[in-house]
VEXGU-952792 format. One record per residue (C-alpha): residue in three letters; x, y, z; residue number from 1. Coordinates in Angstrom, 1 decimal. Example, Ala and Ser with C-alpha at 12.3 -4.5 7.8 and 13.67 -1.06 7.14 Angstrom:
BEGIN
{residu:ALA, east:12.3, north:-4.5, up:7.8, num:1};
{residu:SER, east:13.7, north:-1.1, up:7.1, num:2};
***
This chain:
BEGIN
{residu:MET, east:0.0, north:0.0, up:0.0, num:1};
{residu:SER, east:1.4, north:3.4, up:-0.9, num:2};
{residu:ASN, east:2.3, north:6.1, up:1.6, num:3};
{residu:ALA, east:-0.6, north:8.2, up:0.3, num:4};
{residu:THR, east:-3.0, north:5.6, up:1.6, num:5};
{residu:HIS, east:-1.6, north:5.8, up:5.1, num:6};
{residu:THR, east:-2.3, north:9.6, up:5.2, num:7};
{residu:LEU, east:-6.0, north:8.9, up:4.7, num:8};
{residu:SER, east:-6.3, north:6.5, up:7.7, num:9};
{residu:ALA, east:-7.0, north:7.7, up:11.2, num:10};
{residu:PRO, east:-5.2, north:6.0, up:14.0, num:11};
{residu:ALA, east:-7.4, north:3.6, up:16.0, num:12};
{residu:ARG, east:-8.1, north:4.5, up:19.5, num:13};
{residu:SER, east:-9.8, north:2.4, up:22.2, num:14};
{residu:ALA, east:-11.5, north:5.3, up:24.0, num:15};
{residu:ARG, east:-14.6, north:6.9, up:22.5, num:16};
{residu:ARG, east:-14.7, north:10.7, up:22.2, num:17};
{residu:ARG, east:-16.5, north:12.3, up:25.1, num:18};
{residu:PRO, east:-19.5, north:14.5, up:24.3, num:19};
{residu:GLY, east:-18.5, north:18.1, up:23.5, num:20};
{residu:THR, east:-14.8, north:17.3, up:22.9, num:21};
{residu:GLY, east:-14.9, north:18.4, up:19.3, num:22};
{residu:LEU, east:-16.7, north:21.7, up:20.3, num:23};
{residu:SER, east:-14.2, north:22.3, up:23.1, num:24};
{residu:ARG, east:-11.3, north:21.9, up:20.6, num:25};
{residu:ARG, east:-12.9, north:24.5, up:18.3, num:26};
{residu:TRP, east:-13.2, north:26.9, up:21.2, num:27};
{residu:LEU, east:-9.6, north:26.2, up:22.1, num:28};
{residu:GLY, east:-8.5, north:27.0, up:18.6, num:29};
{residu:ALA, east:-10.5, north:30.3, up:18.6, num:30};
{residu:GLY, east:-9.1, north:31.1, up:22.0, num:31};
{residu:THR, east:-5.6, north:30.7, up:20.7, num:32};
{residu:VAL, east:-6.3, north:33.2, up:17.9, num:33};
{residu:VAL, east:-7.7, north:35.7, up:20.4, num:34};
{residu:VAL, east:-4.6, north:35.3, up:22.7, num:35};
{residu:LEU, east:-2.3, north:35.9, up:19.7, num:36};
{residu:PHE, east:-4.1, north:39.1, up:18.8, num:37};
{residu:LEU, east:-4.0, north:40.3, up:22.4, num:38};
{residu:LEU, east:-0.2, north:39.6, up:22.5, num:39};
{residu:TRP, east:0.2, north:41.5, up:19.2, num:40};
{residu:GLU, east:-1.7, north:44.4, up:20.7, num:41};
{residu:LEU, east:0.3, north:44.4, up:23.9, num:42};
{residu:ALA, east:3.6, north:44.2, up:22.0, num:43};
{residu:SER, east:2.6, north:47.1, up:19.8, num:44};
{residu:ALA, east:1.5, north:49.2, up:22.9, num:45};
{residu:THR, east:4.8, north:48.5, up:24.7, num:46};
{residu:GLY, east:6.9, north:49.3, up:21.7, num:47};
{residu:VAL, east:8.2, north:45.7, up:21.3, num:48};
{residu:LEU, east:6.9, north:45.7, up:17.7, num:49};
{residu:PRO, east:7.6, north:48.8, up:15.6, num:50};
{residu:ALA, east:4.4, north:50.6, up:14.8, num:51};
{residu:ALA, east:5.9, north:51.9, up:11.6, num:52};
{residu:SER, east:6.0, north:48.4, up:10.1, num:53};
{residu:LEU, east:3.4, north:46.5, up:12.1, num:54};
{residu:PRO, east:0.4, north:48.5, up:13.3, num:55};
{residu:PRO, east:-1.5, north:47.4, up:16.4, num:56};
{residu:ALA, east:-3.9, north:44.5, up:16.1, num:57};
{residu:SER, east:-6.8, north:46.8, up:16.9, num:58};
{residu:ASP, east:-6.1, north:49.0, up:13.9, num:59};
{residu:VAL, east:-5.9, north:45.9, up:11.7, num:60};
{residu:ILE, east:-9.2, north:44.6, up:13.0, num:61};
{residu:VAL, east:-10.8, north:48.0, up:12.3, num:62};
{residu:ALA, east:-9.4, north:48.0, up:8.8, num:63};
{residu:PHE, east:-10.6, north:44.5, up:8.2, num:64};
{residu:GLY, east:-14.1, north:45.5, up:9.3, num:65};
{residu:ALA, east:-14.0, north:48.5, up:6.9, num:66};
{residu:GLN, east:-13.0, north:46.2, up:4.1, num:67};
{residu:LEU, east:-16.1, north:44.1, up:4.6, num:68};
{residu:PHE, east:-18.2, north:47.2, up:3.7, num:69};
{residu:ALA, east:-16.1, north:48.1, up:0.7, num:70};
{residu:ALA, east:-17.4, north:47.0, up:-2.7, num:71};
{residu:GLY, east:-13.8, north:46.9, up:-4.1, num:72};
{residu:PHE, east:-12.9, north:44.3, up:-1.5, num:73};
{residu:TRP, east:-15.6, north:41.9, up:-2.6, num:74};
{residu:LEU, east:-14.8, north:42.4, up:-6.2, num:75};
{residu:ALA, east:-11.2, north:41.6, up:-5.5, num:76};
{residu:LEU, east:-12.2, north:38.6, up:-3.4, num:77};
{residu:TRP, east:-14.3, north:37.3, up:-6.3, num:78};
{residu:ASP, east:-11.5, north:37.8, up:-8.8, num:79};
{residu:THR, east:-9.2, north:35.6, up:-6.7, num:80};
{residu:LEU, east:-11.8, north:33.0, up:-5.8, num:81};
{residu:SER, east:-13.3, north:32.6, up:-9.2, num:82};
{residu:MET, east:-9.9, north:32.1, up:-10.9, num:83};
{residu:ALA, east:-8.9, north:29.6, up:-8.2, num:84};
{residu:LEU, east:-12.1, north:27.6, up:-8.7, num:85};
{residu:LEU, east:-12.0, north:27.8, up:-12.5, num:86};
{residu:GLY, east:-8.4, north:26.7, up:-12.4, num:87};
{residu:LEU, east:-9.4, north:23.8, up:-10.1, num:88};
{residu:VAL, east:-12.1, north:22.7, up:-12.7, num:89};
{residu:LEU, east:-9.5, north:22.7, up:-15.5, num:90};
{residu:ILE, east:-7.0, north:20.8, up:-13.2, num:91};
{residu:VAL, east:-9.6, north:18.1, up:-12.7, num:92};
{residu:LEU, east:-10.4, north:17.9, up:-16.5, num:93};
{residu:ILE, east:-6.7, north:17.7, up:-17.3, num:94};
{residu:ALA, east:-5.4, north:15.5, up:-14.5, num:95};
{residu:ALA, east:-8.1, north:12.8, up:-14.5, num:96};
{residu:PRO, east:-7.5, north:11.4, up:-18.0, num:97};
{residu:ILE, east:-3.7, north:11.7, up:-17.7, num:98};
{residu:ALA, east:-3.8, north:9.9, up:-14.3, num:99};
{residu:LEU, east:-6.1, north:7.2, up:-15.8, num:100};
{residu:VAL, east:-3.6, north:6.4, up:-18.6, num:101};
{residu:ILE, east:-0.5, north:6.6, up:-16.4, num:102};
{residu:GLY, east:-2.0, north:4.8, up:-13.4, num:103};
{residu:LEU, east:-3.3, north:1.8, up:-15.3, num:104};
{residu:SER, east:-0.4, north:1.4, up:-17.7, num:105};
{residu:HIS, east:3.1, north:0.5, up:-16.6, num:106};
{residu:TRP, east:4.5, north:1.5, up:-20.0, num:107};
{residu:TRP, east:3.1, north:5.0, up:-19.7, num:108};
{residu:GLN, east:4.4, north:5.3, up:-16.1, num:109};
{residu:GLU, east:7.9, north:4.6, up:-17.4, num:110};
{residu:SER, east:7.5, north:6.8, up:-20.4, num:111};
{residu:THR, east:6.2, north:9.9, up:-18.6, num:112};
{residu:TRP, east:8.3, north:9.6, up:-15.4, num:113};
{residu:PHE, east:11.1, north:11.9, up:-16.4, num:114};
{residu:VAL, east:8.9, north:14.6, up:-17.9, num:115};
{residu:LEU, east:6.6, north:14.8, up:-14.8, num:116};
{residu:GLU, east:9.5, north:14.8, up:-12.4, num:117};
{residu:PHE, east:11.2, north:17.6, up:-14.4, num:118};
{residu:LEU, east:8.0, north:19.8, up:-14.4, num:119};
{residu:LYS, east:7.0, north:19.3, up:-10.8, num:120};
{residu:PRO, east:9.8, north:21.3, up:-9.1, num:121};
{residu:ILE, east:9.4, north:24.3, up:-11.4, num:122};
{residu:PRO, east:7.9, north:27.1, up:-9.2, num:123};
{residu:PRO, east:4.9, north:28.8, up:-10.8, num:124};
{residu:VAL, east:6.4, north:32.2, up:-9.9, num:125};
{residu:ALA, east:9.3, north:31.5, up:-12.2, num:126};
{residu:LEU, east:6.8, north:31.3, up:-15.1, num:127};
{residu:ILE, east:5.2, north:34.7, up:-14.4, num:128};
{residu:PRO, east:7.4, north:36.4, up:-17.0, num:129};
{residu:LEU, east:6.3, north:33.9, up:-19.6, num:130};
{residu:GLY, east:2.7, north:34.4, up:-18.6, num:131};
{residu:LEU, east:3.0, north:38.1, up:-18.9, num:132};
{residu:LEU, east:4.6, north:37.8, up:-22.3, num:133};
{residu:LEU, east:1.8, north:35.6, up:-23.6, num:134};
{residu:TRP, east:-1.3, north:37.1, up:-22.0, num:135};
{residu:GLY, east:-0.2, north:40.2, up:-20.0, num:136};
{residu:PRO, east:-1.7, north:40.9, up:-16.5, num:137};
{residu:THR, east:-5.0, north:39.2, up:-17.4, num:138};
{residu:PRO, east:-7.1, north:36.4, up:-15.9, num:139};
{residu:GLY, east:-5.6, north:34.1, up:-18.6, num:140};
{residu:MET, east:-2.1, north:34.5, up:-17.2, num:141};
{residu:LYS, east:-3.3, north:33.8, up:-13.7, num:142};
{residu:LEU, east:-5.3, north:30.8, up:-14.9, num:143};
{residu:PHE, east:-2.2, north:29.4, up:-16.6, num:144};
{residu:LEU, east:-0.1, north:29.7, up:-13.5, num:145};
{residu:ILE, east:-2.8, north:28.2, up:-11.2, num:146};
{residu:VAL, east:-3.2, north:25.2, up:-13.4, num:147};
{residu:PHE, east:0.5, north:24.6, up:-13.8, num:148};
{residu:GLY, east:1.3, north:25.0, up:-10.1, num:149};
{residu:ALA, east:-1.7, north:23.3, up:-8.5, num:150};
{residu:ILE, east:-2.2, north:20.3, up:-10.8, num:151};
{residu:TRP, east:0.6, north:18.1, up:-9.3, num:152};
{residu:PRO, east:-1.0, north:17.0, up:-5.9, num:153};
{residu:LEU, east:-4.2, north:15.9, up:-7.6, num:154};
{residu:LEU, east:-2.4, north:14.2, up:-10.5, num:155};
{residu:THR, east:-0.1, north:12.4, up:-8.1, num:156};
{residu:GLN, east:-2.9, north:11.2, up:-5.9, num:157};
{residu:LEU, east:-5.0, north:10.1, up:-8.8, num:158};
{residu:VAL, east:-2.1, north:8.1, up:-10.2, num:159};
{residu:TYR, east:-1.7, north:6.4, up:-6.8, num:160};
{residu:GLY, east:-5.5, north:5.8, up:-6.7, num:161};
{residu:PHE, east:-5.6, north:4.1, up:-10.1, num:162};
{residu:LYS, east:-2.6, north:2.0, up:-9.1, num:163};
{residu:GLU, east:-4.5, north:0.8, up:-6.0, num:164};
{residu:VAL, east:-7.3, north:-0.7, up:-8.2, num:165};
{residu:ASN, east:-7.1, north:-4.4, up:-7.5, num:166};
{residu:GLY, east:-5.8, north:-6.1, up:-10.7, num:167};
{residu:VAL, east:-7.4, north:-9.5, up:-9.9, num:168};
{residu:ALA, east:-10.8, north:-7.8, up:-9.3, num:169};
{residu:ARG, east:-10.3, north:-5.9, up:-12.6, num:170};
{residu:ASP, east:-9.6, north:-9.1, up:-14.5, num:171};
{residu:MET, east:-12.6, north:-10.8, up:-12.8, num:172};
{residu:ALA, east:-14.9, north:-7.9, up:-13.8, num:173};
{residu:LYS, east:-13.6, north:-8.2, up:-17.4, num:174};
{residu:SER, east:-14.2, north:-12.0, up:-17.4, num:175};
{residu:TYR, east:-17.7, north:-11.5, up:-16.1, num:176};
{residu:ARG, east:-18.2, north:-8.8, up:-18.7, num:177};
{residu:LEU, east:-19.6, north:-6.3, up:-16.2, num:178};
{residu:GLY, east:-19.1, north:-3.5, up:-18.7, num:179};
{residu:TRP, east:-17.4, north:-0.1, up:-18.4, num:180};
{residu:TRP, east:-20.1, north:1.5, up:-16.2, num:181};
{residu:LEU, east:-20.3, north:-1.2, up:-13.5, num:182};
{residu:THR, east:-16.5, north:-1.7, up:-13.5, num:183};
{residu:THR, east:-16.0, north:2.0, up:-13.0, num:184};
{residu:SER, east:-18.7, north:2.7, up:-10.5, num:185};
{residu:ARG, east:-18.2, north:-0.5, up:-8.4, num:186};
{residu:LEU, east:-14.4, north:-1.0, up:-8.6, num:187};
{residu:VAL, east:-12.4, north:1.9, up:-10.0, num:188};
{residu:PHE, east:-14.4, north:4.8, up:-8.5, num:189};
{residu:PRO, east:-14.3, north:3.6, up:-4.8, num:190};
{residu:SER, east:-10.6, north:2.9, up:-5.1, num:191};
{residu:VAL, east:-9.7, north:6.3, up:-6.5, num:192};
{residu:LEU, east:-12.1, north:8.5, up:-4.6, num:193};
{residu:PRO, east:-10.2, north:8.8, up:-1.3, num:194};
{residu:PHE, east:-7.1, north:9.7, up:-3.2, num:195};
{residu:ALA, east:-9.0, north:12.2, up:-5.4, num:196};
{residu:THR, east:-10.5, north:14.1, up:-2.4, num:197};
{residu:THR, east:-7.2, north:14.4, up:-0.7, num:198};
{residu:GLY, east:-5.5, north:15.6, up:-3.9, num:199};
{residu:LEU, east:-8.3, north:18.0, up:-4.7, num:200};
{residu:ARG, east:-8.2, north:19.6, up:-1.2, num:201};
{residu:ILE, east:-4.4, north:20.2, up:-1.5, num:202};
{residu:SER, east:-4.7, north:21.5, up:-5.0, num:203};
{residu:ALA, east:-7.4, north:23.9, up:-4.0, num:204};
{residu:ALA, east:-5.3, north:25.4, up:-1.2, num:205};
{residu:ILE, east:-2.3, north:25.8, up:-3.6, num:206};
{residu:ALA, east:-4.6, north:27.3, up:-6.2, num:207};
{residu:VAL, east:-5.6, north:30.1, up:-3.8, num:208};
{residu:VAL, east:-1.9, north:30.8, up:-2.9, num:209};
{residu:ILE, east:-0.8, north:30.9, up:-6.5, num:210};
{residu:ALA, east:-3.7, north:33.2, up:-7.4, num:211};
{residu:VAL, east:-2.8, north:35.7, up:-4.7, num:212};
{residu:VAL, east:1.0, north:35.6, up:-5.5, num:213};
{residu:THR, east:0.3, north:36.0, up:-9.2, num:214};
{residu:GLU, east:-1.8, north:39.0, up:-8.5, num:215};
{residu:MET, east:0.9, north:40.5, up:-6.3, num:216};
{residu:ILE, east:3.8, north:40.0, up:-8.8, num:217};
{residu:GLY, east:2.0, north:39.9, up:-12.1, num:218};
{residu:GLY, east:-0.5, north:42.7, up:-11.5, num:219};
{residu:ALA, east:-3.7, north:40.8, up:-12.2, num:220};
{residu:ALA, east:-6.8, north:42.0, up:-10.4, num:221};
{residu:GLY, east:-7.6, north:40.4, up:-7.1, num:222};
{residu:LEU, east:-6.7, north:40.4, up:-3.4, num:223};
{residu:GLY, east:-2.9, north:40.2, up:-4.2, num:224};
{residu:GLN, east:-3.1, north:43.4, up:-6.3, num:225};
{residu:ASN, east:-5.0, north:45.1, up:-3.5, num:226};
{residu:ILE, east:-2.3, north:44.1, up:-1.0, num:227};
{residu:VAL, east:0.4, north:45.6, up:-3.2, num:228};
{residu:VAL, east:-1.6, north:48.8, up:-3.7, num:229};
{residu:ALA, east:-2.2, north:49.2, up:0.1, num:230};
{residu:GLN, east:1.5, north:48.6, up:0.7, num:231};
{residu:SER, east:2.5, north:51.2, up:-1.9, num:232};
{residu:ALA, east:0.1, north:53.7, up:-0.3, num:233};
{residu:ASN, east:1.6, north:53.0, up:3.2, num:234};
{residu:ALA, east:-1.8, north:51.9, up:4.4, num:235};
{residu:LEU, east:-0.3, north:49.1, up:6.5, num:236};
{residu:ALA, east:-3.4, north:48.3, up:8.6, num:237};
{residu:GLU, east:-5.4, north:47.8, up:5.4, num:238};
{residu:MET, east:-2.5, north:45.7, up:3.9, num:239};
{residu:TYR, east:-2.5, north:43.4, up:6.9, num:240};
{residu:ALA, east:-6.3, north:43.2, up:6.9, num:241};
{residu:LEU, east:-6.1, north:42.0, up:3.3, num:242};
{residu:ILE, east:-3.4, north:39.5, up:4.1, num:243};
{residu:ILE, east:-5.7, north:38.1, up:6.8, num:244};
{residu:ALA, east:-8.6, north:38.0, up:4.3, num:245};
{residu:ALA, east:-6.5, north:36.0, up:1.9, num:246};
{residu:GLY, east:-5.6, north:33.6, up:4.7, num:247};
{residu:LEU, east:-9.2, north:33.2, up:5.7, num:248};
{residu:LEU, east:-10.1, north:32.5, up:2.1, num:249};
{residu:GLY, east:-7.7, north:29.7, up:1.9, num:250};
{residu:LEU, east:-8.8, north:28.3, up:5.3, num:251};
{residu:GLY, east:-12.5, north:28.5, up:4.2, num:252};
{residu:ILE, east:-11.8, north:26.5, up:1.0, num:253};
{residu:ASN, east:-9.8, north:23.9, up:2.9, num:254};
{residu:LEU, east:-12.6, north:23.5, up:5.5, num:255};
{residu:MET, east:-15.2, north:23.3, up:2.7, num:256};
{residu:PHE, east:-13.4, north:20.4, up:1.1, num:257};
{residu:ARG, east:-12.8, north:18.7, up:4.4, num:258};
{residu:PHE, east:-16.5, north:18.8, up:5.3, num:259};
{residu:GLY, east:-17.3, north:17.6, up:1.8, num:260};
{residu:GLU, east:-15.1, north:14.5, up:2.2, num:261};
{residu:LYS, east:-17.3, north:13.1, up:5.0, num:262};
{residu:PRO, east:-20.5, north:12.4, up:3.1, num:263};
{residu:LEU, east:-18.6, north:11.3, up:0.0, num:264};
{residu:LEU, east:-16.4, north:8.8, up:2.0, num:265};
{residu:PHE, east:-18.8, north:7.7, up:4.7, num:266};
{residu:TRP, east:-18.0, north:4.1, up:3.8, num:267};
{residu:HIS, east:-14.2, north:4.6, up:4.0, num:268};
{residu:PRO, east:-12.4, north:3.2, up:7.2, num:269};
{residu:SER, east:-10.8, north:6.5, up:7.9, num:270};
{residu:ILE, east:-14.2, north:8.3, up:8.2, num:271};
{residu:ARG, east:-15.8, north:5.4, up:10.1, num:272};
{residu:GLU, east:-13.0, north:5.2, up:12.6, num:273};
{residu:ALA, east:-13.0, north:8.9, up:13.1, num:274};
{residu:GLY, east:-16.7, north:8.8, up:13.8, num:275};
{residu:LYS, east:-16.2, north:6.2, up:16.5, num:276};
{residu:LEU, east:-13.6, north:8.3, up:18.4, num:277};
***
């Protein structure tokens, strides 16, 4: 079994989770954030942190609240989010057939290994000049970089998933002439789905990061561009508020995919074991 499979399984525990444990953990996480902001405010008030480069937390919170009532903020948020999601759709459409061919064919695995291993380490930021030459600071440039940089986790996980399809069961399905639909829905899909959800969640988070970085460096519209504009205008509280907004966007997408995994994988051992804790 591949390493990717082990990341999907939750460790078994003998004790059941006590009522309210999950809720208390969430409150603990929220409390940690509050404490960090209080320490930030205290450090700013005592001069430990230079106000010229890092304004007090209270100023950043006020600036964040002001952003929520600014139409430009929501337009920038939509520019970033829409490109990240559109890039994710393209990633699925590109990665799924490639992974199917590579995962089920040893010859294709050997033939494409060098090319894929060569392309994976190339940072998307290094391709920003190429994107600007081809498309300029447009959504097309941003989409190109998102797809190139965020496709690898999903592609890798899908290849592992197709490799995990039981060869004996596949031969048996062929001998019984179950047909493409039954073989895919009853054999291939359940084997690949846990890998696909993990890869999709990781790719989604990377897509948001690449979108923001591309906007900051390449000048495309979005949260990243707004961060650079605020920094250029020396509006530091607004700049940090936008950085926090970008972080919350990534966190929200990650949580959305995590919650979506549970109903999709209700039958998987990792989900069933987690529900027993």
